[in-house]
C-alpha positions in Angstrom: 140.6 131.7 40.6 144.3 131.0 40.1 146.3 134.2 39.5 149.0 133.6 36.9 152.6 134.6 37.3 155.0 136.7 35.2 156.5 133.5 33.9 153.2 132.4 32.5 152.8 135.8 30.8 156.2 135.7 29.3 155.8 132.1 28.1 152.5 132.7 26.4 153.7 135.9 24.7 156.8 134.1 23.4 154.6 131.4 21.9 152.3 134.0 20.3 155.3 135.7 18.7 156.7 132.4 17.4 153.4 131.3 15.9 152.7 134.7 14.4 155.9 134.2 12.3 154.8 130.7 11.3 151.4 132.0 10.2 153.1 134.8 8.1 155.3 132.1 6.5 152.2 130.0 5.6 150.4 133.0 4.1 153.4 134.0 2.0 153.9 130.4 0.8 157.2 129.8 2.6 155.4 126.9 4.4 153.3 124.3 2.7 150.1 123.1 4.4 151.8 119.8 5.3 154.7 121.7 6.9 152.3 124.1 8.7 149.9 121.5 10.0 152.0 120.3 13.0 152.8 123.9 13.9 149.2 125.0 13.9 148.0 121.9 15.8 150.6 122.8 18.6 148.6 126.0 18.9 145.1 124.7 18.8 144.3 125.6 15.2 142.4 123.1 13.1 141.3 123.1 9.5 137.6 122.1 9.5 135.0 121.6 6.8 134.5 125.3 6.0 137.2 127.3 7.8 139.9 127.2 10.4 138.8 126.5 13.9 140.7 127.7 17.0 140.3 125.8 20.2 141.1 127.9 23.3 142.1 126.2 26.5 140.1 126.8 29.7 142.2 124.9 32.2 140.0 122.8 34.5 137.1 124.8 33.2 137.8 127.9 35.3 137.2 131.5 34.1 136.5 134.9 35.5 134.5 137.8 34.2 137.5 139.4 32.5 138.3 136.3 30.5 134.7 135.7 29.6 134.4 139.3 28.3 137.5 138.8 26.2 136.1 135.7 24.7 133.0 137.7 23.8 135.2 140.4 22.2 137.0 137.8 20.2 133.7 136.3 19.0 132.6 139.7 17.8 135.8 141.0 16.3 137.2 137.9 14.5 134.4 135.4 14.4 130.6 135.3 13.9 129.5 136.5 17.3 129.4 133.3 19.2 131.6 130.5 20.7 131.1 126.8 21.2 131.9 125.3 24.7 133.2 121.7 24.4 133.3 118.5 26.4 136.9 119.2 27.2 135.8 122.4 29.0 137.4 124.5 26.2 135.8 127.0 23.8 136.1 126.8 20.0 135.8 129.6 17.5 134.6 128.1 14.2 135.2 130.9 11.7 138.6 132.7 12.3 140.6 133.8 9.3 144.2 132.5 9.3 145.5 136.0 9.0 143.6 137.0 12.2 144.8 134.1 14.4 147.9 135.9 15.7 145.7 138.9 16.8 143.3 136.5 18.5 146.1 134.7 20.4 147.5 138.1 21.5 144.1 139.1 22.8 143.9 135.9 24.7 147.4 136.5 26.2 146.1 139.9 27.4 143.9 138.0 29.9 146.2 135.0 30.6 144.7 132.6 28.1 146.1 130.6 25.2 145.5 127.7 22.9 148.6 125.7 23.7 148.2 121.9 23.8 144.5 121.9 22.9 145.6 119.6 20.0 148.4 117.3 19.0 149.8 114.1 20.5 150.5 115.7 23.9 148.8 116.1 27.3 145.6 118.0 26.5 143.7 120.4 28.8 143.4 118.9 32.2 139.7 118.8 33.1 138.0 118.8 36.5 134.8 118.6 38.3 132.9 121.8 37.4 131.7 122.2 41.0 135.3 122.2 42.3 135.8 124.4 45.3 132.0 124.7 45.9 130.4 121.3 46.1 128.9 120.2 49.4 130.2 116.6 48.9 133.8 117.5 48.1 136.7 116.1 50.0 139.0 118.9 48.8 139.3 121.3 45.9 141.1 119.5 43.1 141.9 122.7 41.1 145.4 123.3 42.7 146.4 119.8 41.7 145.0 120.4 38.2 147.0 123.6 38.0 150.1 121.7 39.1 149.5 119.2 36.3 149.0 122.0 33.8 152.3 123.7 34.7 154.2 120.4 34.7 152.8 119.2 31.4 153.0 122.4 29.4 155.8 122.1 26.9 157.2 119.1 28.8 160.1 118.0 26.6 159.5 114.3 27.0 155.8 114.4 26.4 155.3 116.6 23.4 155.3 113.8 20.8 153.4 111.0 22.5 152.0 108.0 20.5 148.6 109.8 20.7 146.8 112.5 22.5 146.5 112.1 26.3 143.7 113.3 28.5 143.7 113.7 32.3 140.6 114.3 34.5 140.3 115.0 38.2 137.6 115.2 40.8 137.7 116.0 44.5 134.4 114.4 45.2 133.3 110.8 45.8 130.6 111.5 43.2 132.4 111.5 39.9 131.4 114.6 37.8 134.5 114.6 35.6 134.0 111.2 33.8 137.4 110.1 35.2 136.9 106.4 34.2 136.8 107.3 30.5 140.2 109.2 30.5 143.8 108.1 29.9 144.4 109.0 33.5 141.5 109.6 35.9 142.1 110.9 39.4 139.4 110.5 42.0 140.0 111.9 45.4 139.4 109.4 48.2 140.3 108.8 51.9 142.2 105.9 53.3 141.3 104.1 56.5 143.1 106.7 58.5 141.0 109.5 56.9 143.9 110.9 54.9 143.0 112.3 51.5 144.6 110.8 48.4 143.8 109.6 44.9 142.4 106.6 43.3 144.4 106.4 40.1 142.6 105.0 37.0 144.5 104.3 33.8 143.4 103.3 30.3 139.9 104.6 30.0 138.7 106.1 26.7 135.9 106.3 24.2 136.2 106.4 20.4 136.3 103.3 18.3 137.4 101.1 21.2 135.5 102.3 24.3 136.9 101.1 27.6 136.5 101.8 31.2 139.8 102.6 32.9 141.7 100.2 35.2 142.5 101.1 38.8 146.2 100.9 39.1 146.4 102.4 42.6 143.3 102.4 44.9 145.0 105.0 47.1 147.9 107.2 46.3 149.1 109.9 48.7 148.7 113.4 47.3 152.4 114.0 47.7 153.2 111.2 45.3 150.8 112.3 42.6 153.2 114.1 40.2 155.9 111.3 40.1 153.2 108.7 39.7 151.5 110.5 36.8 155.0 111.0 35.2 155.6 107.2 35.6 152.4 106.4 33.8 153.3 108.8 30.9 156.9 107.5 30.8 155.8 103.9 30.4 153.2 104.8 27.8 155.6 106.8 25.8 157.9 103.8 25.5 155.3 101.1 25.0 152.6 103.0 23.0 152.2 102.1 19.4 153.2 104.5 16.7 152.5 102.3 13.7 148.7 102.6 13.9 147.0 105.7 15.3 143.8 103.7 15.9 145.8 101.5 18.4 148.0 104.1 19.9 146.0 105.3 23.0 147.1 104.0 26.4 143.9 102.0 26.6 145.2 99.7 23.8 148.6 99.6 25.4 147.0 98.4 28.6 144.9 95.9 26.8 147.8 94.5 24.8 150.3 94.5 27.7 147.9 93.3 30.3 146.7 95.4 33.3 148.9 93.5 35.8 152.1 93.8 33.7 151.5 97.4 32.9 150.8 98.3 36.5 154.1 96.6 37.5 156.0 98.7 35.0 154.3 101.8 36.3 155.2 101.0 39.8 158.8 100.2 38.9 159.2 103.5 37.1 157.4 105.4 39.9 160.0 104.0 42.4 162.8 105.4 40.3 161.1 108.8 39.8 160.1 109.2 43.4 163.7 109.2 44.5 164.4 112.0 42.0 161.7 114.3 43.3 163.2 116.4 46.0 160.0 118.0 47.3 160.1 120.9 44.8 156.8 119.8 43.4 155.2 120.1 46.8 156.7 123.5 47.4 155.2 124.5 44.0 151.9 123.1 45.0 151.8 125.2 48.1 152.6 128.3 46.0 149.8 127.4 43.7 147.3 126.9 46.5 148.3 130.3 47.9 147.8 131.8 44.4 144.2 130.8 44.3 141.9 133.6 45.5 139.1 132.1 47.6 135.7 133.9 47.9 134.8 135.6 51.1 131.2 134.6 51.6 128.8 137.2 52.7 126.2 136.9 55.4 122.8 138.2 54.2 119.1 137.2 54.3 118.0 134.3 52.0 114.3 134.7 52.2 114.0 136.0 48.6 115.0 132.6 47.3 112.4 130.7 49.3 109.6 133.3 48.6 110.3 133.1 44.9 110.0 129.3 45.0 106.5 129.6 46.5 105.3 132.5 44.4 106.9 132.0 40.9 106.4 128.5 39.2 109.0 129.3 36.6 111.6 130.2 39.2 110.7 127.1 41.2 111.2 124.9 38.1 114.5 126.5 37.4 115.6 126.1 41.1 114.6 122.5 41.1 116.7 121.5 38.1 119.5 124.1 37.8 120.6 124.6 41.4 123.0 122.4 43.3 123.9 122.3 47.0 126.8 124.5 48.0 129.2 123.8 50.8 128.0 127.0 52.4 124.2 126.5 53.2 123.5 130.2 52.4 124.8 129.7 48.8 123.9 127.7 45.8 125.8 126.5 42.7 124.0 127.8 39.6 124.0 125.7 36.4 123.3 127.8 33.4 121.9 125.8 30.6 123.3 126.4 27.1 120.6 124.0 25.8 117.5 126.1 25.2 115.1 124.0 23.3 116.0 124.0 19.6 119.4 125.7 20.2 122.8 124.4 19.3 124.2 122.6 22.5 127.1 124.4 23.9 126.8 127.6 21.9 126.8 131.0 23.6 126.5 134.4 21.8 128.9 137.2 22.7 126.0 139.0 24.4 125.2 136.0 26.5 128.9 135.7 27.4 128.8 139.3 28.7 125.7 138.6 30.7 127.4 135.7 32.3 130.5 137.8 33.0 128.4 140.5 34.7 126.6 137.9 36.8 129.8 136.4 37.9 131.3 139.8 38.8 128.3 141.2 40.7 126.7 138.0 42.2 129.2 135.2 41.9 132.5 136.2 43.5 133.9 136.6 39.9 134.1 132.9 39.2 132.8 131.0 36.2 133.2 127.3 35.3 132.6 125.4 32.1 131.2 121.9 32.5 132.1 118.9 30.3 128.3 118.8 29.7 128.7 122.1 27.7 126.9 124.3 30.3 128.2 127.3 32.3 128.4 127.2 36.1 128.3 130.1 38.5 129.8 128.2 41.5 129.2 130.7 44.3 125.8 132.6 44.3 124.2 133.7 47.5 120.6 132.5 47.8 119.3 136.0 48.4 120.6 137.0 45.0 119.1 134.0 43.1 115.8 135.6 42.0 117.7 138.5 40.5 120.2 136.2 38.8 117.3 134.2 37.4 115.5 137.3 36.0 118.7 138.4 34.2 119.3 134.9 32.8 115.7 134.8 31.6 116.0 138.1 29.8 119.2 136.7 28.1 117.6 133.4 27.0 119.7 131.5 29.5 117.1 130.4 32.1 116.0 127.1 30.5 115.1 124.8 33.4 116.4 121.6 31.9 119.9 120.7 33.4 120.1 117.0 33.7 116.9 116.4 31.7 116.3 114.9 28.3 116.9 118.2 26.4 120.2 118.8 28.2 122.0 116.9 25.4 125.8 116.7 24.9 126.5 116.9 21.1 129.7 117.3 19.1 129.6 119.8 16.2 129.1 116.9 13.8 129.0 117.3 10.0 127.9 120.9 10.3 131.5 121.8 11.1 133.9 118.9 11.6 135.9 117.4 8.8 136.0 114.0 10.5 132.3 113.7 11.1 130.2 111.2 9.1 126.7 112.5 10.2 125.0 115.5 11.7 124.7 115.8 15.5 123.4 119.3 16.1 120.1 118.9 14.2 119.4 115.6 15.9 119.9 117.1 19.4 117.7 120.1 18.4 114.9 117.8 17.1 114.9 115.7 20.3 114.9 118.7 22.6 112.1 120.4 20.6 109.9 117.3 20.5 110.0 116.5 24.2 109.4 120.2 25.0 106.3 120.0 22.8 105.2 116.8 24.7 105.8 118.6 28.0 107.4 115.4 29.4 110.9 116.5 30.5 110.2 116.8 34.2 108.0 113.7 34.2 110.9 111.7 32.7 113.3 113.0 35.2 117.1 112.7 35.1 118.3 111.4 31.7 121.5 111.9 29.8 121.5 111.7 26.0 124.8 112.1 24.3 125.3 112.4 20.5 128.5 111.9 18.4 128.7 112.6 14.7 131.5 110.0 14.1 133.3 107.1 15.8 135.7 109.4 17.5 133.0 109.9 20.1 133.6 113.6 21.0 130.0 113.7 22.2 130.7 110.9 24.7 127.8 108.8 23.4 129.3 105.6 24.9 128.6 106.9 28.4 125.1 108.3 27.7 122.1 106.7 29.3 121.0 106.9 25.8 123.8 107.3 23.3 123.4 108.2 19.6 126.3 107.6 17.1 125.9 109.0 13.6 127.6 107.0 10.9 127.7 106.9 7.1 126.1 103.9 5.4 126.7 104.0 1.7 126.4 107.8 1.6 123.3 107.9 3.9 123.3 109.0 7.6 122.6 106.1 9.9 122.2 106.5 13.7 123.1 103.8 16.1 121.6 103.8 19.6 123.4 102.6 22.7 121.7 102.0 26.1 122.9 102.0 29.7 126.1 104.1 29.5 127.2 106.0 32.5 130.0 108.5 33.1 129.9 108.6 36.9 131.7 106.6 39.6 129.5 103.6 38.5 130.7 104.0 35.0 129.7 101.7 32.2 129.9 101.6 28.4 126.5 101.6 26.7 125.4 98.5 24.8 124.5 98.7 21.1 120.7 98.2 20.9 120.6 96.9 17.3 120.5 98.2 13.7 120.8 102.0 13.1 118.0 104.4 12.2 117.6 106.8 9.4 117.8 110.5 10.2 114.1 111.0 10.3 113.6 107.9 12.4 115.7 108.9 15.4 113.1 111.1 17.2 110.3 108.5 16.9 112.7 105.8 18.1 113.6 107.9 21.2 109.9 108.6 21.8 109.2 104.8 21.8 112.1 104.2 24.1 110.9 106.9 26.6 107.3 105.7 26.5 108.5 102.2 27.4 110.6 103.5 30.3 107.7 105.5 31.7 105.5 102.4 31.5 108.2 100.1 33.1 109.6 102.2 35.9 108.5 101.2 39.4 108.0 104.8 40.6 108.9 108.3 39.5 112.1 108.2 41.5 113.4 105.3 39.4 115.6 106.9 36.7 116.0 105.6 33.2 119.4 104.2 34.1 118.1 102.5 37.2 115.3 100.9 35.3 117.6 99.8 32.5 120.0 98.2 35.1 117.1 96.5 36.8 115.4 95.1 33.7 118.2 94.7 31.2 118.1 95.6 27.6 115.2 93.3 26.3 112.2 95.5 27.0 113.9 98.6 25.7 115.1 96.9 22.5 111.5 95.7 22.0 110.4 99.3 22.2 113.0 100.4 19.7 112.3 97.6 17.2 108.5 96.9 17.5 108.4 94.9 14.3 110.2 91.9 15.9 113.3 90.6 17.6 115.0 89.9 14.3 115.7 93.6 13.9 117.5 93.7 17.3 119.8 90.8 16.6 
């Protein structure tokens, strides 16, 4: 974990004091809602369907036990006893009273947390690979770079009023677990021919009403040049980005309208100017940041308990097969804790569950916790000898569902249950699909499959990059669900293809059943995943399964 400085503490406290005064002025009527709106958005406070919602930043998805316990305390004291983890690796509290928000922000500041830049037309929370610092396939830990970007972008005077919100993702692994190609800037760590680490820089990705895969503007950028290059991208976008139409204001539209070659040339020209202005201070700061990260001291102990449990306990074996990932230390494992128990709301965790996760991290996980963009919780460093005990505790807390990466591990936005922008429900659809395939006992037979659901065109559920994507829309006052096929958020990223006409709410689960039945019949062998089969066969046989009445429905 990164240990914050006195400057961070003072900065956050000052912002809390400032916003507390603004809240008081809103409550006493000195500020109208229109006047208050930009102020609250600068501090992560939204007005949703039923109440205010506070979005709390979890920079690059990293927490420790103290922070997690404080989130549990906030949930119990000022909310309804739970929090919702999001695809931006943040947490949202859906029911705070406006009068309580200053107290919540002060409680966050007590543990080095805040809600700054979790909204507004600025640089949002920098997200990262949720296995950062632990993954066996990692070139280097990207979190110090992510922290450098966080410090640089926070309250940056030039980039507080961009044409539109701006999202950066970073991964230190050749295998992209951060969906970098669907971000305004995506950073993938790579090596050049000499073996030096650097970054592939991707610009102009994004989902929403115009989903696009980002364009590679630099196949290899030395790490020392990263900050001036990112600043060059932001500077060019800030000048060119449209402000006349918010639907055409993202950098992906700027790239499309300007042309990739022309925009890249402008970025390179601005980079050459900025690079001369950087005097190495950023690299000195980066070294200080690296030093401020506390790295776990791995223990040496027997690992037999893990292997014995795999042989003797089928439930444990199932959990180990799906929820554990190889660690860079062979005596350790990365534990993925599913927040997708069958029938539960994806991404929700109760305050009691948060405290259990905090205890596990403190006693068995070197006091580190990560939030994944897939709305699960990660214990990145758990010794294999401790895994049976960890599993038993998770099971007692309702957190041992063995389904990570399977059909019930669904990403879903809050949808019309909470969001004022939503046009359809997401959560009940996710719950129904997960429950149905649990009843059919088919999850493990189906194998790896990513379903992602959005309740409106803004695509907060990342449906465009789901192997199966579901988009809820309003058709003349009736919920209608459009299905996309073949999306992918990894290094082989692709945007899913619309399968055909949408389905009524009660038709979605039967449609997914037909689709999965077709896949199981069409695959060459159990190791051929849904995405592999789709790419081999194309959309035709899957559309035929979705629309059995005839091809006219799939036109």
